[in-house]
ROMARDO-590043 format. One record per atom (N, C-alpha, C): residue number from 1; residue in one letter; atom name; x, y negated, z. Coordinates in Angstrom, 1 decimal, padded with zeros to 4 digits. Atoms other than C-alpha are relative to their C-alpha. Last residue first. Example, Ala and Ser with C-alpha at 12.3 -4.5 7.8 and 13.67 -1.06 7.14 Angstrom:
BEGIN
 resi resn name      X      Y      Z
    2    S    N -000.9  001.1  000.0
    2    S   CA  013.7  001.1  007.1
    2    S    C -000.8 -001.1  000.8
    1    A    N  000.9  001.2  000.0
    1    A   CA  012.3  004.5  007.8
    1    A    C  000.9 -001.2  000.0
//
This chain:
BEGIN
 resi resn name      X      Y      Z
  140    F    N  000.6 -000.7  001.0
  140    F   CA -073.8  015.2  059.0
  140    F    C  000.0 -000.7 -001.2
  139    E    N  001.4  000.3  000.5
  139    E   CA -071.9  013.2  061.8
  139    E    C -000.2  001.0 -001.6
  138    G    N  000.4  001.1  001.1
  138    G   CA -069.4  014.2  063.9
  138    G    C -001.2 -000.4 -000.6
  137    I    N  001.3  000.9 -000.1
  137    I   CA -067.7  016.9  066.1
  137    I    C  000.2 -001.4 -000.9
  136    I    N  000.4  001.2  001.1
  136    I   CA -065.6  019.7  065.0
  136    I    C -001.0 -000.5  000.7
  135    Q    N  001.2  000.6 -000.5
  135    Q   CA -064.0  021.9  068.3
  135    Q    C -000.1 -001.3 -000.8
  134    L    N  000.2  001.2  000.7
  134    L   CA -061.4  024.2  067.1
  134    L    C -001.0 -000.6  000.4
  133    V    N  001.3  000.6  000.1
  133    V   CA -060.0  026.7  069.4
  133    V    C -000.2 -001.0 -000.8
  132    I    N -000.1  001.6 -000.1
  132    I   CA -056.7  028.6  068.9
  132    I    C -001.5 -000.1  000.0
  131    K    N  001.4  000.3  000.3
  131    K   CA -056.2  032.3  069.9
  131    K    C -000.1 -001.6 -000.1
  130    R    N  000.6  001.1 -000.8
  130    R   CA -052.7  033.2  070.0
  130    R    C -001.3 -000.3 -000.6
  129    V    N  001.5  000.3  000.8
  129    V   CA -050.9  036.5  068.6
  129    V    C -000.6 -000.8  001.1
  128    K    N  001.5  000.0 -000.5
  128    K   CA -047.6  036.5  070.2
  128    K    C -000.9 -000.3 -001.3
  127    E    N  001.0  000.0  001.1
  127    E   CA -043.9  037.4  069.4
  127    E    C -001.5 -000.2  000.6
  126    I    N  000.3 -000.9  000.6
  126    I   CA -041.9  037.5  073.0
  126    I    C -001.0 -000.6 -001.4
  125    R    N -001.2 -000.6  000.3
  125    R   CA -040.0  034.8  074.8
  125    R    C -000.3  001.2 -000.9
  124    D    N -000.2 -001.0 -000.9
  124    D   CA -042.7  032.4  074.8
  124    D    C  001.3  000.9 -000.5
  123    F    N -001.0  000.2 -000.8
  123    F   CA -042.5  029.0  073.2
  123    F    C  000.2  001.2  000.8
  122    N    N -000.2 -000.8 -001.1
  122    N   CA -044.8  029.5  070.1
  122    N    C  001.3  000.0  000.7
  121    I    N -001.4 -000.5 -000.2
  121    I   CA -045.4  026.7  068.1
  121    I    C  000.2  000.9  001.4
  120    Y    N -000.2 -000.5 -001.5
  120    Y   CA -048.6  025.9  066.4
  120    Y    C  001.3  000.6  000.0
  119    V    N -000.9 -001.3 -000.5
  119    V   CA -048.5  023.5  063.6
  119    V    C -000.1  000.3  001.4
  118    I    N  000.6 -000.9 -001.4
  118    I   CA -050.6  021.1  061.9
  118    I    C  000.7  000.7  000.1
  117    Q    N  001.1 -001.2 -000.4
  117    Q   CA -049.0  019.4  058.9
  117    Q    C -000.2  000.1  001.3
  116    Q    N  000.5 -000.6 -001.2
  116    Q   CA -047.8  015.8  058.0
  116    Q    C -000.9  001.4 -000.1
  115    W    N -000.8 -001.0 -000.7
  115    W   CA -045.8  015.2  055.1
  115    W    C -000.3  000.4  001.1
  114    T    N -000.5 -000.8  001.2
  114    T   CA -048.3  013.4  052.7
  114    T    C  000.5  001.1  000.7
  113    G    N -001.1  000.8  000.9
  113    G   CA -050.0  011.8  055.9
  113    G    C  000.5  001.1 -000.9
  112    L    N -001.6  000.2  000.1
  112    L   CA -052.9  013.4  057.2
  112    L    C  000.6 -000.4 -001.0
  111    T    N -000.5  001.2  000.5
  111    T   CA -056.7  012.4  057.3
  111    T    C  001.5 -000.2  000.5
  110    L    N -000.8  000.0 -001.4
  110    L   CA -058.4  016.2  057.4
  110    L    C  000.8 -001.6 -000.9
  109    K    N -001.1  000.3 -000.2
  109    K   CA -060.8  015.9  054.5
  109    K    C  000.5 -000.6  001.0
  108    K    N -000.9 -001.3  000.0
  108    K   CA -064.4  016.9  055.0
  108    K    C  001.2  000.4 -000.2
  107    E    N  000.6 -000.9  001.3
  107    E   CA -065.9  013.7  053.7
  107    E    C  000.9  001.5 -000.1
  106    V    N  001.0  000.7  000.7
  106    V   CA -063.5  011.9  056.3
  106    V    C -000.7  000.6 -001.3
  105    F    N  000.0 -000.7  001.2
  105    F   CA -061.6  013.8  059.0
  105    F    C -001.0 -000.9 -000.5
  104    P    N  001.4  000.5  000.5
  104    P   CA -060.0  012.6  062.4
  104    P    C -000.4  000.5 -001.5
  103    V    N -000.3  000.7  001.1
  103    V   CA -057.4  014.6  064.0
  103    V    C -001.0 -000.1 -000.7
  102    T    N  001.4  000.6  000.4
  102    T   CA -057.2  015.5  067.7
  102    T    C  000.5 -000.7 -001.3
  101    L    N -000.1  001.1  001.1
  101    L   CA -054.2  017.4  068.7
  101    L    C -001.5 -000.3 -000.4
  100    S    N  001.0  000.6  000.5
  100    S   CA -053.9  020.0  071.9
  100    S    C  000.2 -001.0 -001.1
   99    P    N  001.1 -001.0  000.6
   99    P   CA -051.6  022.1  074.0
   99    P    C -000.9 -000.4 -001.1
   98    G    N  001.2  000.2 -000.1
   98    G   CA -048.9  019.7  074.6
   98    G    C -000.7  000.9 -000.6
   97    V    N  001.0  000.4  001.7
   97    V   CA -045.4  019.1  073.5
   97    V    C -001.2 -000.1  000.1
   96    L    N -000.7  001.0  000.6
   96    L   CA -043.6  018.8  076.9
   96    L    C -000.8 -000.3 -001.3
   95    L    N  000.2  001.1 -001.2
   95    L   CA -045.9  021.1  079.1
   95    L    C  000.3 -001.2 -000.9
   94    S    N  001.5  000.2  000.5
   94    S   CA -045.4  023.9  076.2
   94    S    C -000.6 -001.3  000.6
   93    R    N  000.1  000.1  001.3
   93    R   CA -041.8  023.5  076.6
   93    R    C -001.2 -000.3 -000.8
   92    L    N -000.3  001.4 -000.1
   92    L   CA -042.0  023.6  080.2
   92    L    C  000.1 -000.6 -001.3
   91    H    N  000.8  000.9 -000.8
   91    H   CA -043.9  026.9  080.2
   91    H    C  000.4 -001.4 -000.3
   90    S    N  001.6  000.3  000.8
   90    S   CA -041.7  028.4  077.8
   90    S    C -000.7 -000.8  000.4
   89    G    N -000.6  000.9  001.1
   89    G   CA -038.3  027.4  079.8
   89    G    C -001.3 -000.1 -000.9
   88    G    N  000.2  001.3 -000.5
   88    G   CA -040.3  029.5  082.8
   88    G    C  000.4 -001.1 -001.1
   87    N    N  000.4  001.0  001.3
   87    N   CA -040.2  032.4  080.6
   87    N    C -000.8 -001.4  000.4
   86    F    N -001.3  001.0  000.7
   86    F   CA -038.3  034.9  082.7
   86    F    C -000.4 -000.9 -001.0
   85    D    N -000.2 -000.2  001.3
   85    D   CA -041.2  037.5  083.3
   85    D    C  001.1 -000.8 -000.8
   84    G    N -000.9 -001.2  000.2
   84    G   CA -040.5  038.1  087.1
   84    G    C  000.2  000.1 -001.9
   83    W    N  000.4 -000.9  000.7
   83    W   CA -043.7  036.6  087.9
   83    W    C  001.2  000.9 -000.4
   82    T    N  001.6 -000.2 -000.4
   82    T   CA -043.3  034.0  090.7
   82    T    C -000.1  001.4 -000.8
   81    K    N  000.1 -000.4 -001.4
   81    K   CA -039.3  034.0  090.8
   81    K    C -001.7  000.6  000.4
   80    H    N -000.6 -001.4  000.2
   80    H   CA -039.0  033.2  087.3
   80    H    C -000.1  000.8  001.2
   79    H    N  001.2 -000.6  000.6
   79    H   CA -041.1  030.0  087.9
   79    H    C  000.4  001.5 -000.3
   78    H    N  000.7 -000.3 -001.4
   78    H   CA -037.8  028.6  090.1
   78    H    C -001.4  000.9 -000.8
   77    Y    N  000.9  000.9 -000.7
   77    Y   CA -035.9  028.6  086.5
   77    Y    C -001.0  000.6  001.1
   76    D    N  000.7 -001.2 -000.6
   76    D   CA -032.8  030.5  085.9
   76    D    C -000.8 -001.2  000.6
   75    K    N -000.1  000.4 -001.2
   75    K   CA -031.7  028.8  082.7
   75    K    C -000.8  000.6  001.2
   74    N    N -000.7 -000.5 -000.3
   74    N   CA -031.7  030.7  079.3
   74    N    C  000.6  000.0  001.7
   73    L    N  000.7 -001.1 -000.4
   73    L   CA -034.7  029.1  077.9
   73    L    C  001.1  001.2  001.1
   72    P    N  000.0 -001.6  000.2
   72    P   CA -033.0  026.2  077.8
   72    P    C -000.6  000.7  000.5
   71    I    N  000.6 -001.2 -001.1
   71    I   CA -035.1  023.0  078.1
   71    I    C  000.5  001.4 -000.4
   70    L    N  000.9  000.8 -001.3
   70    L   CA -033.5  019.8  076.6
   70    L    C -000.6  001.0  001.0
   69    E    N -000.9  001.0 -000.5
   69    E   CA -030.7  021.3  074.3
   69    E    C -000.7 -000.5  001.3
   68    N    N -001.1 -000.8 -000.9
   68    N   CA -032.9  024.4  073.5
   68    N    C  000.8 -000.9  000.7
   67    L    N  000.6 -000.8 -001.2
   67    L   CA -035.7  022.2  072.4
   67    L    C  000.7  000.7  000.9
   66    T    N  000.0  001.2 -000.7
   66    T   CA -033.2  020.0  070.1
   66    T    C -001.1  000.5  001.5
   65    E    N -001.0  000.4 -000.7
   65    E   CA -032.5  023.6  068.7
   65    E    C -000.1 -001.3  000.9
   64    G    N -000.2 -001.1 -000.9
   64    G   CA -035.8  024.8  068.2
   64    G    C  001.3 -000.6  000.5
   63    V    N  000.4  000.0 -001.4
   63    V   CA -036.7  021.4  066.7
   63    V    C  000.3  001.3  001.3
   62    D    N -000.4  001.5 -000.7
   62    D   CA -033.7  021.0  064.3
   62    D    C -001.1  000.1  001.3
   61    K    N -001.3 -000.5 -001.0
   61    K   CA -034.4  024.6  063.1
   61    K    C  000.2 -001.2  001.0
   60    S    N  000.3 -000.8 -000.9
   60    S   CA -038.1  023.6  062.2
   60    S    C  001.2  000.7  000.7
   59    L    N  000.4  000.5 -001.4
   59    L   CA -036.5  020.7  060.7
   59    L    C -000.9  000.9  001.0
   58    N    N -001.0  000.7 -001.0
   58    N   CA -034.4  022.7  058.8
   58    N    C -000.5 -000.7  000.7
   57    P    N -000.9 -000.5 -000.5
   57    P   CA -037.2  025.0  057.3
   57    P    C  000.8 -000.7  001.3
   56    E    N -000.9 -000.3  000.7
   56    E   CA -040.1  022.7  056.3
   56    E    C  001.2  000.4  000.8
   55    F    N -000.2 -001.5 -000.1
   55    F   CA -043.4  021.7  058.0
   55    F    C  001.0  000.5 -000.9
   54    E    N -000.5 -000.4  001.1
   54    E   CA -043.1  017.7  058.4
   54    E    C  000.3  001.6 -000.2
   53    M    N -001.3  000.2  000.2
   53    M   CA -044.7  017.6  061.9
   53    M    C  000.1  000.5 -001.8
   52    T    N  000.1  000.5  001.5
   52    T   CA -048.1  017.5  063.6
   52    T    C  001.8 -000.2  000.0
   51    S    N -000.4  001.1  000.5
   51    S   CA -048.5  019.2  067.1
   51    S    C -000.1 -000.5 -001.6
   50    I    N  000.5  000.5  000.8
   50    I   CA -050.0  022.2  069.1
   50    I    C  000.6 -001.4 -000.7
   49    A    N  000.7  001.4  000.2
   49    A   CA -048.4  023.9  071.7
   49    A    C -000.6  000.1 -001.5
   48    G    N  000.1  000.5  001.5
   48    G   CA -047.7  027.4  073.2
   48    G    C -000.4 -001.6 -000.2
   47    T    N -001.0  000.2  000.3
   47    T   CA -046.6  028.7  076.5
   47    T    C -000.1  000.3 -001.4
   46    S    N -000.9  000.7 -000.7
   46    S   CA -049.5  028.2  078.5
   46    S    C  001.5 -000.1 -000.2
   45    G    N -001.2 -000.7 -000.5
   45    G   CA -052.2  029.7  076.7
   45    G    C  000.8 -001.1  000.3
   44    I    N  000.4 -000.9 -001.6
   44    I   CA -055.3  028.8  074.6
   44    I    C  001.5  000.8  000.3
   43    C    N -000.5 -001.3  000.1
   43    C   CA -054.1  026.4  072.0
   43    C    C -000.5  000.8  001.5
   42    F    N -000.2 -000.1 -000.8
   42    F   CA -056.6  023.4  070.9
   42    F    C  000.6  001.6  000.5
   41    V    N -000.7 -001.4  000.1
   41    V   CA -057.2  022.0  067.9
   41    V    C  000.5  000.0  001.2
   40    T    N -000.5 -000.4 -001.2
   40    T   CA -059.8  019.1  068.2
   40    T    C  000.7  001.2  000.1
   39    V    N -000.3 -001.8 -000.9
   39    V   CA -061.2  018.2  065.2
   39    V    C  000.9  000.0  000.9
   38    T    N -001.4 -000.3 -000.4
   38    T   CA -062.7  014.8  064.3
   38    T    C -000.2  001.3  000.2
   37    G    N -000.2  000.0 -001.4
   37    G   CA -065.6  013.1  062.6
   37    G    C  001.4  000.4  000.3
   36    S    N -001.0  001.2 -000.4
   36    S   CA -067.0  012.9  058.9
   36    S    C  000.0  000.2  001.6
   35    R    N -000.7  000.6  001.2
   35    R   CA -069.0  015.7  057.0
   35    R    C  001.3 -000.9  000.4
   34    I    N -000.4  001.7 -000.3
   34    I   CA -070.1  018.0  059.7
   34    I    C  000.8 -000.6 -000.9
   33    K    N  001.0  000.9  000.2
   33    K   CA -071.8  021.2  058.7
   33    K    C  000.2 -001.1  000.0
   32    S    N  001.1  000.7 -001.2
   32    S   CA -068.6  023.1  058.9
   32    S    C -001.0 -000.7 -000.6
   31    N    N  001.3 -000.7  000.1
   31    N   CA -067.0  025.0  056.0
   31    N    C -000.8 -000.3  001.1
   30    E    N  000.6 -000.2  001.4
   30    E   CA -064.4  022.3  054.8
   30    E    C -001.8  000.7  000.4
   29    V    N  000.1  001.5 -000.1
   29    V   CA -063.4  021.6  058.8
   29    V    C -001.1  000.1 -001.2
   28    E    N  001.3 -000.3 -000.8
   28    E   CA -062.8  025.6  058.8
   28    E    C -000.7 -001.6  000.5
   27    D    N  001.1 -001.1  000.4
   27    D   CA -060.9  025.3  055.7
   27    D    C -001.0  000.3  001.0
   26    S    N  000.8  000.6  001.3
   26    S   CA -058.8  022.5  056.5
   26    S    C -001.4  000.8  000.0
   25    V    N  000.7  001.0 -000.7
   25    V   CA -057.8  023.9  060.2
   25    V    C -001.1 -000.6 -001.0
   24    M    N  001.3 -000.8 -000.7
   24    M   CA -056.9  027.3  058.2
   24    M    C -000.7 -001.3  000.6
   23    E    N  000.9 -000.5  001.1
   23    E   CA -055.0  025.0  055.8
   23    E    C -001.0  000.7  000.6
   22    T    N  001.0  000.8  000.9
   22    T   CA -053.2  023.3  058.2
   22    T    C -000.8  000.1 -000.6
   21    I    N  001.7 -000.2 -000.2
   21    I   CA -052.4  025.9  060.4
   21    I    C -000.7 -000.9 -000.5
   20    N    N  001.4  000.7  000.6
   20    N   CA -048.5  026.0  059.7
   20    N    C -001.4  000.2 -000.1
   19    V    N  001.1 -000.4  001.0
   19    V   CA -046.6  028.2  062.2
   19    V    C -000.6 -001.0 -000.5
   18    I    N  001.2  000.7  000.3
   18    I   CA -043.7  027.7  064.4
   18    I    C -000.6  000.4 -001.5
   17    G    N  000.2 -000.4  001.2
   17    G   CA -041.4  030.2  066.4
   17    G    C -001.5 -000.8 -000.7
   16    C    N  000.5  001.3  001.0
   16    C   CA -040.0  028.3  068.9
   16    C    C -000.4  000.5 -001.4
   15    D    N -000.7  001.1 -000.1
   15    D   CA -038.8  031.2  071.2
   15    D    C  000.2 -001.0 -001.0
   14    E    N -000.7  000.5 -001.1
   14    E   CA -040.6  034.1  069.6
   14    E    C  001.0 -000.9  000.2
   13    K    N -001.3 -000.4 -000.7
   13    K   CA -042.4  034.4  066.4
   13    K    C  000.5 -000.4  001.3
   12    A    N -001.2  000.4  000.1
   12    A   CA -045.8  033.6  065.7
   12    A    C  001.0  000.5  000.5
   11    I    N -000.9 -000.9 -000.4
   11    I   CA -049.2  035.2  064.7
   11    I    C  001.7 -001.1  000.1
   10    V    N -001.6  000.2  001.2
   10    V   CA -051.9  033.2  064.3
   10    V    C  000.7  000.5  001.0
    9    S    N -001.5 -000.6 -000.9
    9    S   CA -055.4  033.4  065.4
    9    S    C  000.7 -000.3 -001.0
    8    I    N -001.0 -000.8  000.7
    8    I   CA -058.6  031.1  064.7
    8    I    C  001.2  000.7  000.7
    7    E    N -001.3 -000.5 -000.5
    7    E   CA -061.5  029.9  066.6
    7    E    C  000.6  000.8 -001.0
    6    R    N -000.5 -001.1  000.6
    6    R   CA -064.6  027.8  065.9
    6    R    C  001.3  000.5  000.7
    5    T    N -001.5 -000.7 -000.6
    5    T   CA -066.7  025.5  068.2
    5    T    C  000.2  001.0 -000.9
    4    E    N -000.2 -001.6  000.6
    4    E   CA -069.3  023.3  066.0
    4    E    C  001.3  000.1  000.6
    3    L    N -000.9 -000.5 -000.5
    3    L   CA -070.6  019.8  067.8
    3    L    C -000.2  001.6 -000.7
    2    P    N -000.1 -001.4  000.6
    2    P   CA -073.3  017.5  066.2
    2    P    C  001.6  000.6  000.2
    1    M    N -000.4 -000.2  001.2
    1    M   CA -074.0  014.1  068.0
    1    M    C  000.9  001.5 -000.2
//
């Protein structure tokens, strides 16, 4: 089965900066030779995540506030003793949400719901430029 690997880059603010990458992923699928199949979206790094959500400002705030209740960044995590970078909570948030997502597409169109966008979330304590790998697999 044919496979294409592509890479995109995003910049996201610190502490739960959310970036809508739907159009970037869609463009890569449309520019591929593959007509129908799946695209796996994978975040390189252990303090970011990939998911879907309705990308709108108030839900983005809700995501940040909810994660702060579940995994506060100001807690003294054991990880801090390892590197002294004080981003243990960032790693835990990434672990909870996950680094990848697989989305089917048909005739080069992602099969997302009307209010469903693909997002990258930066959980680190600093703004990040992050590479995201796309693997597109399917039929010509």
